[in-house]
C-alpha positions, -999 to 999 in steps of 0.1 A, spaced: 830 -285 481 834 -300 446 805 -304 418 809 -341 407 776 -345 385 747 -329 371 713 -346 372 685 -334 351 663 -359 373 660 -346 407 645 -380 420 679 -397 406 699 -370 423 688 -379 455 691 -416 449 731 -410 440 734 -384 469 717 -413 495 737 -439 479 772 -418 484 762 -407 523 756 -445 527 790 -454 516 806 -427 538 808 -400 515 797 -365 525 778 -357 491 754 -329 492 725 -320 467 729 -284 454 702 -264 434 674 -290 453 650 -260 465 649 -248 427 638 -282 416 613 -286 440 581 -279 423 594 -293 388 613 -328 392 632 -321 356 649 -290 347 671 -284 318 698 -274 339 695 -301 364 709 -300 400 744 -306 413 759 -330 433 786 -319 453 817 -337 477 841 -327 499 874 -323 473 895 -351 490 864 -374 486 860 -365 449 878 -397 435 861 -420 457 826 -407 451 834 -409 412 848 -445 414 816 -457 436 792 -443 411 812 -457 382 810 -492 398 771 -488 407 766 -479 371 784 -505 356 767 -533 381 797 -542 394 784 -536 430 761 -564 442 742 -571 474 762 -597 496 738 -627 499 746 -631 536 734 -599 545 699 -606 532 
């Protein structure tokens, strides 16, 4: 597993992991148990993916953050 991102907000990290999982990436949230009492910690939590999925995961995150991904109106 390769750490691709460190997020201070546990809820945001969970959303990113769920998004990656929904798109076929075997992402995992590391350090989540340490963060269960306090939702925000200075060191944050780590998001890790299999090394062979690193580039795809990073590209998906970048597209989502840039607003490039949209919901297909036909799927609604």
